[in-house]
BAKOL-413965 format. One line per field, with one value per residue: x, y, z of N, C-alpha, C in turn; residue number from 0; residue in three letters. Coordinates in Angstrom, 3 decimals. Example, Ala and Ser with C-alpha at 12.3 -4.5 7.8 and 13.67 -1.06 7.14 Angstrom:
BEGIN
n.X	13.190|12.850
n.Y	-5.690|-2.250
n.Z	7.800|7.080
ca.X	12.300|13.670
ca.Y	-4.500|-1.060
ca.Z	7.800|7.140
c.X	13.200|12.900
c.Y	-3.300|0.030
c.Z	7.800|7.870
pos	0|1
code	ALA|SER
end
This chain:
BEGIN
n.X	-1.257|-1.162|1.775|2.033|3.080|4.869|5.380|8.071|8.622|8.972|10.931|11.749|13.039|12.202|11.696|10.911|12.595|11.692|9.860|10.064|8.441|5.761|4.412|2.299|0.951|-1.716|-2.120|-4.061|-7.052|-5.996|-3.631|0.124|2.058|4.258|4.237|5.334|4.007|2.169|0.521|0.475|2.541|4.887|4.747|5.548|8.141|9.516|9.029|10.872|13.083|13.819|15.295|14.545|15.278|14.324|11.734|9.560|8.523|5.802|4.591|1.446|-0.413|-3.845|-5.527|-3.806|-4.177|-3.732|-0.660|-0.038|-0.951|0.396|2.824|2.605|2.196|4.741|6.456|6.037|6.113|7.893|8.866|8.969|7.092|5.092|2.640|0.893|1.257|-0.269|1.371|3.039|1.289|0.198|2.567|2.717|3.192|1.776|0.723|-1.523|-2.167|-4.295|-5.289|-8.220|-9.801|-7.851|-7.834|-10.497|-9.468|-7.799|-9.685|-10.853|-8.487|-8.019|-10.397|-9.743|-7.743|-8.852|-10.161|-8.543|-7.356|-5.367|-3.727|-3.987|-2.202|-2.674|-4.808|-5.082|-7.198|-7.757|-9.728|-11.430|-12.985|-15.301|-17.824|-18.235|-16.499|-16.725|-16.593|-15.338|-13.180|-12.814|-10.438|-8.827|-6.432|-6.479|-7.811|-7.895|-9.520|-9.310|-10.708|-12.572|-14.808|-15.653|-15.645|-17.580|-18.064|-16.425|-16.294|-14.539|-15.278|-17.060|-17.268|-15.752|-16.365|-15.937|-16.570|-16.587|-16.352|-14.900|-12.675|-11.389|-10.127|-11.190|-9.059|-9.618|-12.061|-10.973|-11.434|-10.588|-10.477|-11.192|-12.256|-11.725|-8.553|-5.743|-4.392|-1.422|-2.071|-0.799|0.909|-1.090|-2.477|-5.252|-7.099|-7.279|-8.635|-11.262|-13.437|-12.880|-11.492|-10.918|-10.509|-8.155|-6.645|-6.591|-4.797|-2.438|-1.944|0.064|-0.032|-2.102|-0.478|1.231|-0.111|-0.597|1.694|2.483|0.742|1.389|3.873|3.505|2.269|3.795|6.489|6.769|6.747|8.907|11.273|10.702|11.585|14.280|15.685|16.177|18.449|18.811|16.852|15.908
n.Y	-16.355|-15.844|-14.448|-14.565|-11.866|-10.265|-7.225|-7.253|-7.312|-4.907|-2.465|0.148|2.792|3.472|6.290|8.294|10.979|14.529|15.749|13.598|11.236|8.993|6.077|3.808|0.862|-1.104|-4.775|-6.572|-8.873|-12.098|-11.568|-11.803|-9.617|-9.354|-9.930|-10.060|-9.822|-8.174|-5.040|-3.367|-3.830|-3.413|-0.766|0.143|-0.914|0.532|3.287|2.680|2.482|4.882|6.396|8.290|10.523|10.640|9.469|6.704|3.417|1.141|-2.242|-3.789|-6.660|-7.305|-7.503|-6.895|-4.328|-3.288|-3.796|-1.974|0.439|0.322|0.840|3.618|4.897|4.262|5.488|8.075|8.710|10.548|11.326|8.470|8.009|6.503|7.111|9.126|12.452|15.948|17.692|15.906|14.558|16.272|16.790|14.517|13.071|11.178|8.648|6.867|3.609|1.226|-1.742|-3.245|-5.518|-4.288|-1.497|-1.132|-1.294|0.847|3.091|2.133|2.448|4.873|5.857|4.710|5.882|8.543|8.977|9.121|11.541|11.541|12.819|12.507|12.669|11.542|9.422|6.757|4.507|1.688|0.051|-0.591|-2.870|-2.763|-1.991|0.842|2.124|4.090|6.632|9.303|9.624|12.999|13.516|13.015|14.666|15.145|12.907|10.102|8.147|4.995|2.918|0.384|-0.660|-2.671|-5.420|-8.774|-9.386|-8.550|-5.210|-1.996|1.131|3.589|6.290|8.303|10.254|13.273|13.127|15.471|18.301|20.517|19.756|17.648|17.164|16.077|14.314|12.966|10.795|8.128|6.457|3.386|1.258|-1.587|-3.778|-3.363|-3.331|-4.696|-6.726|-8.160|-11.512|-13.660|-14.693|-15.011|-16.925|-19.433|-19.427|-16.895|-15.824|-16.739|-15.073|-12.684|-11.378|-8.437|-7.186|-8.233|-7.393|-4.702|-5.207|-5.888|-3.834|-1.398|1.181|2.045|1.887|3.811|5.915|5.720|6.015|8.298|10.060|9.837|10.754|13.436|14.319|13.785|14.807|17.674|18.050|16.424|18.259|20.302|19.507|19.012|21.052|21.549|20.375|19.534|17.334|16.270
n.Z	16.247|19.690|21.262|23.850|25.013|27.223|29.824|29.597|27.039|25.933|24.513|24.830|27.148|30.188|32.752|30.225|28.510|29.085|26.558|24.740|22.546|22.593|20.856|20.339|18.746|18.091|17.602|15.442|16.112|17.937|16.700|17.437|18.969|17.921|14.994|12.006|9.692|9.459|8.997|11.319|12.776|10.992|10.204|12.637|12.668|10.653|11.429|13.630|12.422|11.099|12.969|14.668|16.834|20.226|19.571|20.302|19.828|19.988|19.993|20.803|21.578|21.024|23.166|25.306|26.734|29.060|29.943|27.868|29.618|31.477|30.514|29.752|31.816|33.329|31.417|31.521|34.157|35.696|37.922|39.654|41.456|40.857|40.240|37.812|38.221|37.866|36.238|35.121|33.433|31.745|30.398|28.446|25.726|23.305|20.654|19.258|17.407|15.279|14.064|12.705|15.449|16.923|16.325|17.666|20.109|20.209|20.902|23.189|24.875|24.763|26.222|28.767|29.441|29.458|31.589|33.847|33.067|31.339|28.159|24.752|21.586|19.012|17.392|15.455|13.306|11.734|9.732|11.464|14.229|16.168|18.778|19.864|18.648|17.162|18.246|19.795|22.342|24.647|25.415|23.352|20.878|18.029|15.428|13.176|10.895|8.687|6.437|4.716|2.620|0.851|2.290|2.631|5.177|7.215|7.828|8.162|10.621|9.191|9.472|11.932|15.087|16.698|20.408|21.802|19.563|19.828|21.269|20.106|16.922|13.763|11.575|9.077|7.404|5.802|2.574|1.402|-1.333|-3.181|-4.792|-7.750|-7.684|-7.236|-4.544|-3.302|-1.882|-1.807|0.451|2.638|4.804|4.120|6.039|6.955|5.103|4.474|5.292|4.946|2.820|2.061|4.062|4.592|2.528|2.828|5.260|4.225|2.175|1.010|0.429|2.568|4.760|4.502|4.518|7.479|8.665|7.843|8.888|11.795|11.899|10.846|13.259|15.404|14.411|14.876|17.631|18.442|17.438|18.697|21.345|20.540|20.700|23.236|25.191|27.659|29.318|31.073
ca.X	-1.392|-0.680|2.983|1.973|3.366|4.771|6.207|9.641|8.661|9.041|12.512|11.606|13.577|11.474|11.043|11.246|13.126|10.994|9.357|10.074|6.815|5.977|3.657|1.599|0.239|-2.284|-2.360|-5.712|-7.582|-5.362|-2.192|0.783|2.600|5.627|3.817|6.043|3.503|0.940|0.672|0.909|3.929|5.552|4.606|6.348|9.770|9.927|9.218|11.883|14.201|14.012|16.523|14.346|15.693|12.993|10.361|9.478|7.532|6.057|3.338|0.793|-1.589|-5.228|-6.215|-3.211|-4.167|-2.854|0.590|-0.047|-1.347|1.809|4.070|2.205|2.402|6.114|7.089|5.760|6.271|9.085|9.360|8.749|6.242|3.899|1.204|0.942|0.610|-0.687|2.443|3.372|0.039|0.546|3.643|2.507|3.161|1.318|-0.033|-1.871|-2.803|-4.306|-6.144|-9.330|-9.986|-6.787|-8.391|-11.127|-8.437|-7.343|-10.684|-10.819|-7.420|-8.127|-11.525|-9.160|-6.943|-9.365|-10.897|-7.268|-6.882|-4.134|-4.168|-3.601|-2.075|-3.542|-5.466|-5.413|-7.895|-7.481|-10.856|-11.752|-14.334|-16.076|-19.227|-18.634|-15.196|-16.830|-16.945|-13.802|-13.509|-12.354|-8.687|-7.618|-6.697|-6.679|-8.090|-8.488|-10.099|-8.950|-11.515|-13.260|-16.928|-15.991|-15.851|-18.838|-18.485|-15.728|-16.074|-14.460|-16.228|-17.157|-17.308|-15.635|-16.706|-15.752|-17.469|-16.279|-15.857|-14.233|-11.607|-10.814|-10.195|-10.983|-8.308|-10.544|-12.433|-10.333|-12.028|-9.591|-11.637|-10.461|-12.943|-10.664|-7.443|-5.309|-3.234|-1.022|-2.326|-0.382|1.480|-2.075|-3.323|-6.525|-8.318|-7.856|-9.048|-12.243|-14.697|-12.159|-10.688|-10.951|-10.222|-6.603|-6.211|-6.289|-3.663|-1.392|-1.534|1.275|-0.302|-2.801|0.383|2.011|-0.571|-0.692|3.092|2.847|-0.387|2.024|4.882|3.154|1.854|5.177|7.471|6.931|7.284|10.264|12.014|11.019|12.282|15.424|16.232|16.607|19.099|19.054|15.219|15.227
ca.Y	-16.954|-14.610|-14.862|-14.450|-10.552|-9.287|-6.034|-7.479|-7.592|-3.831|-1.892|1.519|2.676|4.683|6.944|9.319|12.334|15.649|15.936|12.494|10.818|7.468|5.525|2.283|0.370|-2.232|-5.559|-7.342|-9.923|-13.301|-11.683|-11.862|-8.338|-8.867|-10.737|-9.466|-9.588|-7.402|-3.476|-2.452|-4.098|-2.948|0.655|0.172|-0.966|1.537|4.284|2.917|2.540|6.457|6.609|9.811|10.919|11.154|8.904|5.399|2.691|-0.354|-2.750|-4.490|-7.324|-6.192|-7.755|-6.470|-2.893|-3.274|-3.627|-0.565|1.532|0.427|1.296|5.072|5.183|4.060|6.384|9.562|8.861|10.725|11.225|7.479|7.654|4.982|7.535|10.300|13.954|17.045|18.044|14.737|14.129|17.649|15.988|13.163|12.755|9.974|8.474|5.338|3.421|-0.323|-1.935|-4.249|-5.298|-3.534|-0.402|-0.791|-1.237|1.992|3.951|1.636|2.461|6.405|6.204|4.087|7.417|9.792|8.679|9.772|12.841|11.602|13.287|11.838|13.832|11.448|7.973|6.397|3.826|1.031|-0.861|-0.596|-3.374|-2.540|-1.840|2.021|2.686|5.729|7.616|9.225|10.752|14.351|13.674|13.146|15.899|14.773|11.707|9.719|6.916|4.835|1.927|-0.432|-1.186|-3.976|-6.807|-9.069|-9.709|-7.385|-3.655|-0.953|2.006|4.471|7.414|8.562|11.515|13.603|13.260|16.975|18.556|21.510|19.326|16.882|17.283|14.726|14.513|12.453|9.203|7.883|4.989|2.673|0.302|-2.789|-4.388|-3.280|-3.298|-6.122|-6.634|-9.919|-12.053|-14.875|-15.158|-14.884|-18.226|-19.447|-19.256|-15.658|-15.026|-17.391|-14.126|-11.384|-10.929|-6.992|-6.795|-8.679|-6.480|-3.564|-5.013|-6.036|-2.641|-0.541|2.569|2.195|2.083|4.858|6.936|5.788|6.648|9.844|10.997|9.817|11.577|14.809|15.198|13.686|15.755|19.261|17.775|15.977|19.007|21.308|18.994|18.645|22.742|21.515|19.476|18.977|17.512|15.125
ca.Z	17.787|20.700|21.683|25.406|25.405|28.619|29.728|29.560|25.547|25.561|24.353|25.272|28.096|31.167|32.372|28.883|28.537|28.671|25.175|23.867|22.198|22.632|19.958|20.416|17.938|18.560|16.631|15.280|17.162|17.535|16.011|18.147|18.933|16.973|13.763|10.967|8.341|9.817|8.709|12.463|13.108|9.592|10.692|14.012|12.651|9.553|12.318|14.639|11.096|10.918|13.856|15.032|18.512|20.725|19.270|20.974|19.265|20.571|19.497|21.885|21.327|21.290|24.578|26.264|27.027|30.814|29.189|27.086|30.054|32.217|29.551|29.783|33.122|33.266|30.587|31.974|35.683|35.811|39.531|39.833|42.525|40.676|39.740|37.073|38.622|36.858|35.566|34.295|32.725|30.614|29.557|27.864|24.175|23.160|19.864|19.380|16.261|15.663|13.070|13.093|16.715|17.603|16.004|18.430|21.091|20.651|21.582|24.774|25.736|25.036|27.096|30.283|29.544|29.643|33.296|34.586|32.317|30.344|26.619|23.712|20.576|17.748|17.153|14.193|13.567|10.456|9.303|13.073|14.309|17.714|18.990|20.160|18.540|16.179|19.140|19.945|23.722|24.386|25.709|22.089|20.142|16.642|15.484|11.626|10.501|7.329|6.290|3.464|2.521|0.258|2.485|2.786|6.437|7.751|7.346|9.316|10.860|7.837|10.278|13.432|14.898|18.005|21.458|21.834|18.775|20.298|21.799|19.265|15.466|12.990|10.089|8.009|7.113|4.479|2.376|0.505|-2.372|-3.544|-5.938|-8.971|-7.464|-7.059|-3.754|-3.340|-0.754|-1.977|1.725|3.883|5.071|3.702|6.787|7.468|3.844|4.193|5.352|5.028|1.952|1.499|5.195|4.496|1.363|3.648|5.940|2.913|1.311|1.558|0.715|3.832|5.978|4.087|5.376|8.950|9.022|7.609|9.925|12.653|11.720|10.969|14.350|15.994|14.431|15.520|19.031|18.459|16.680|19.806|22.124|20.266|20.780|24.896|25.166|29.181|29.308|32.169
c.X	-0.772|0.655|3.039|2.925|3.535|5.384|7.369|10.077|9.200|10.512|12.440|12.030|12.770|12.310|11.760|11.561|11.641|10.840|9.511|8.652|6.946|4.199|3.611|0.745|-0.380|-2.755|-3.656|-5.950|-6.836|-4.129|-0.970|1.573|3.381|5.606|4.285|5.311|2.099|1.220|1.013|2.139|5.181|5.700|5.542|7.968|9.788|9.920|10.553|13.280|14.388|14.754|15.916|14.431|14.539|11.769|10.885|8.478|7.610|4.351|2.657|-0.453|-2.923|-5.567|-5.131|-2.782|-3.608|-1.418|0.623|-0.171|0.078|2.832|3.782|2.676|3.901|7.254|7.206|5.767|7.504|9.681|9.223|7.994|4.726|2.491|1.531|0.453|-0.024|0.376|2.815|2.424|0.122|1.731|3.402|2.410|3.122|0.450|-0.384|-2.994|-3.201|-5.100|-7.284|-9.953|-8.793|-7.073|-9.618|-10.430|-7.996|-8.249|-10.771|-9.926|-7.698|-9.341|-10.899|-8.403|-7.381|-10.184|-9.971|-6.658|-5.960|-4.832|-3.374|-3.372|-2.935|-3.623|-5.713|-6.316|-7.575|-8.548|-10.977|-13.064|-14.438|-17.441|-19.374|-17.413|-15.101|-16.817|-15.227|-13.595|-12.224|-11.124|-7.849|-7.697|-7.005|-7.045|-8.456|-8.714|-9.674|-9.993|-11.880|-14.192|-16.500|-15.828|-17.480|-19.236|-17.795|-15.332|-15.907|-15.593|-16.278|-16.976|-16.690|-16.123|-16.155|-16.710|-17.426|-15.366|-14.895|-12.896|-10.693|-11.197|-10.374|-10.603|-8.982|-11.151|-11.905|-10.736|-10.832|-10.664|-10.764|-11.336|-12.160|-9.503|-6.578|-3.924|-2.633|-1.093|-1.956|0.076|0.327|-2.701|-4.711|-7.692|-8.336|-8.350|-10.761|-13.637|-13.986|-10.953|-10.314|-10.464|-8.117|-5.943|-5.491|-4.979|-2.443|-1.160|-1.023|0.924|-1.425|-1.574|1.197|1.600|-0.684|0.873|3.161|1.911|0.827|3.210|4.703|2.878|3.273|6.097|7.775|7.301|8.429|11.265|11.709|11.537|13.678|16.218|16.509|17.084|19.344|17.514|14.917|14.870
c.Y	-15.809|-15.283|-14.705|-12.981|-10.549|-8.032|-6.254|-7.314|-5.876|-3.452|-0.316|1.792|3.893|4.823|7.768|10.488|13.223|15.657|14.930|11.945|9.481|7.075|4.034|2.131|-0.979|-3.312|-6.019|-8.293|-10.886|-13.068|-10.950|-10.503|-7.865|-10.089|-9.550|-9.158|-8.875|-5.948|-2.752|-2.813|-3.560|-1.391|0.797|-0.011|0.139|2.689|4.115|2.744|3.903|6.975|8.163|9.895|11.342|10.438|7.379|4.710|1.650|-0.819|-3.800|-5.489|-6.512|-6.685|-7.420|-5.238|-2.714|-2.997|-2.051|0.637|1.402|0.708|3.040|5.571|5.165|5.237|7.856|9.830|9.221|10.729|10.124|6.996|6.763|5.904|9.001|11.522|14.757|17.210|17.028|14.158|15.322|17.229|15.194|13.148|11.425|9.379|7.068|4.927|1.961|-0.416|-3.539|-4.144|-4.261|-1.811|0.135|-0.502|0.198|3.246|3.478|2.230|4.126|6.717|5.767|5.642|8.632|9.891|9.164|11.025|12.619|11.854|12.498|12.642|13.227|9.575|7.732|4.741|3.100|0.020|-1.406|-1.167|-3.005|-1.797|0.078|2.570|3.733|6.872|8.179|10.517|12.199|14.576|13.158|14.310|15.854|13.176|11.134|8.596|6.539|3.267|1.503|-0.723|-2.574|-5.516|-7.270|-9.205|-8.978|-5.992|-2.921|0.293|2.949|5.999|7.633|9.708|11.899|13.756|14.831|17.735|19.822|21.127|18.575|16.999|16.117|14.796|13.996|11.090|8.729|6.536|4.821|1.666|-0.632|-3.879|-4.531|-3.298|-4.440|-5.809|-8.098|-10.416|-13.501|-15.445|-15.183|-16.275|-18.276|-19.114|-17.841|-14.653|-15.688|-16.313|-12.958|-11.097|-9.314|-6.569|-7.217|-7.928|-5.318|-3.674|-5.143|-4.746|-1.372|1.146|3.024|2.625|3.095|6.110|6.639|6.395|7.921|10.733|10.899|10.574|13.268|15.276|14.816|14.628|17.116|19.066|17.668|17.244|20.506|20.933|18.973|19.959|22.611|20.370|18.550|19.011|16.539|16.015
c.Z	18.477|20.880|23.309|25.729|26.607|28.571|29.274|27.822|24.639|25.452|24.680|26.793|28.758|32.264|30.881|29.217|28.178|27.009|24.197|23.597|22.074|21.782|20.257|19.530|18.668|17.113|16.374|16.010|16.510|16.887|17.400|18.001|18.077|15.359|12.827|9.979|8.658|10.061|10.396|12.632|12.271|9.900|11.810|13.437|11.696|10.402|12.994|13.510|10.665|12.093|14.464|16.397|19.149|20.464|19.556|20.210|19.729|19.984|20.273|20.973|21.557|22.796|25.728|26.633|28.471|30.427|28.483|28.178|31.190|31.714|29.905|30.904|33.587|32.455|30.914|33.379|36.030|37.494|40.197|41.349|42.420|39.893|38.636|37.717|37.186|36.171|34.809|33.205|31.542|29.781|28.644|26.454|23.593|21.832|19.758|18.152|16.354|14.529|13.861|14.952|17.528|17.359|17.330|20.068|21.638|21.398|22.857|25.644|26.047|26.141|28.614|30.524|30.071|31.010|34.055|34.070|31.932|28.669|26.018|22.534|19.334|18.033|15.757|13.832|11.755|10.214|10.985|13.386|15.932|17.849|19.030|19.639|17.672|16.864|19.881|21.149|23.455|24.913|24.759|21.253|18.826|16.286|13.560|11.558|9.034|7.552|4.832|3.775|1.441|0.679|2.954|4.505|7.449|7.375|8.572|9.411|9.528|8.456|11.637|14.019|16.638|19.127|21.721|20.881|18.840|21.099|20.753|17.523|14.674|11.751|9.184|8.459|5.800|4.099|1.072|-0.490|-2.939|-4.335|-7.227|-8.501|-6.727|-5.679|-3.667|-2.094|-0.743|-0.127|2.866|3.871|4.927|4.949|7.134|5.866|3.891|4.498|5.327|4.160|1.703|3.116|5.154|3.332|2.044|4.484|5.232|1.946|1.788|1.565|1.939|4.817|5.538|4.840|6.642|9.241|8.630|8.456|11.406|12.786|11.807|11.960|15.294|16.130|14.785|17.170|19.245|18.266|18.084|20.886|22.215|20.651|22.233|25.035|26.823|29.169|30.320|33.423
pos	0|1|2|3|4|5|6|7|8|9|10|11|12|13|14|15|16|17|18|19|20|21|22|23|24|25|26|27|28|29|30|31|32|33|34|35|36|37|38|39|40|41|42|43|44|45|46|47|48|49|50|51|52|53|54|55|56|57|58|59|60|61|62|63|64|65|66|67|68|69|70|71|72|73|74|75|76|77|78|79|80|81|82|83|84|85|86|87|88|89|90|91|92|93|94|95|96|97|98|99|100|101|102|103|104|105|106|107|108|109|110|111|112|113|114|115|116|117|118|119|120|121|122|123|124|125|126|127|128|129|130|131|132|133|134|135|136|137|138|139|140|141|142|143|144|145|146|147|148|149|150|151|152|153|154|155|156|157|158|159|160|161|162|163|164|165|166|167|168|169|170|171|172|173|174|175|176|177|178|179|180|181|182|183|184|185|186|187|188|189|190|191|192|193|194|195|196|197|198|199|200|201|202|203|204|205|206|207|208|209|210|211|212|213|214|215|216|217|218|219|220|221|222|223|224|225|226|227|228|229|230|231|232|233
code	UNK|UNK|UNK|UNK|UNK|UNK|UNK|UNK|UNK|UNK|UNK|UNK|UNK|UNK|UNK|UNK|UNK|UNK|UNK|UNK|UNK|UNK|UNK|UNK|UNK|UNK|UNK|UNK|UNK|UNK|UNK|UNK|UNK|UNK|UNK|UNK|UNK|UNK|UNK|UNK|UNK|UNK|UNK|UNK|UNK|UNK|UNK|UNK|UNK|UNK|UNK|UNK|UNK|UNK|UNK|UNK|UNK|UNK|UNK|UNK|UNK|UNK|UNK|UNK|UNK|UNK|UNK|UNK|UNK|UNK|UNK|UNK|UNK|UNK|UNK|UNK|UNK|UNK|UNK|UNK|UNK|UNK|UNK|UNK|UNK|UNK|UNK|UNK|UNK|UNK|UNK|UNK|UNK|UNK|UNK|UNK|UNK|UNK|UNK|UNK|UNK|UNK|UNK|UNK|UNK|UNK|UNK|UNK|UNK|UNK|UNK|UNK|UNK|UNK|UNK|UNK|UNK|UNK|UNK|UNK|UNK|UNK|UNK|UNK|UNK|UNK|UNK|UNK|UNK|UNK|UNK|UNK|UNK|UNK|UNK|UNK|UNK|UNK|UNK|UNK|UNK|UNK|UNK|UNK|UNK|UNK|UNK|UNK|UNK|UNK|UNK|UNK|UNK|UNK|UNK|UNK|UNK|UNK|UNK|UNK|UNK|UNK|UNK|UNK|UNK|UNK|UNK|UNK|UNK|UNK|UNK|UNK|UNK|UNK|UNK|UNK|UNK|UNK|UNK|UNK|UNK|UNK|UNK|UNK|UNK|UNK|UNK|UNK|UNK|UNK|UNK|UNK|UNK|UNK|UNK|UNK|UNK|UNK|UNK|UNK|UNK|UNK|UNK|UNK|UNK|UNK|UNK|UNK|UNK|UNK|UNK|UNK|UNK|UNK|UNK|UNK|UNK|UNK|UNK|UNK|UNK|UNK|UNK|UNK|UNK|UNK|UNK|UNK|UNK|UNK|UNK|UNK|UNK|UNK
end
């Protein structure tokens, strides 16, 4: 169930120093932002545990895109005037990932940011469930899709594509198979397994979330290393 997430739930200090990278993960439908059994949250805590200077990670409930937008605005509005001017927009270092309906929320947020000309370094969708979440808007530099096709009722998008291939690189559509692979679901409530066993296996699969973490770090690390060369960044 939702925990009534508020902006005060975030721990990221704002505004961010120039060069810092913000990572936002969207939980699946009906999952609380701080649900420790969810892959999205596990990745966020793992990234925080690395203590990488300049990397800030938050998780958001699927329906709380307005909170994510507010965090992005405050994070990169370095002159404090309430809007992102052209220079601030160009300085945005943002990565967004999510699972299930949270995967669809990733694309919805990207479209909202495209409307105000805010770029995204990377989007990652995991077993994304949405009507139009297969088309990645042109403000996204790189995108990756992770999915399974073993579920009877819930299956993620098989293929994402770039709205403008000259601006967005699709890093891959990575399929995971579960028909002959054991994933421990003993801690998953019965009502989550009723119609989505394979979907739940993907959420509990450490290989899936290891790939998500690897993708995020591969994109964020070069920017963090570049920023570290300039100690006075505000």
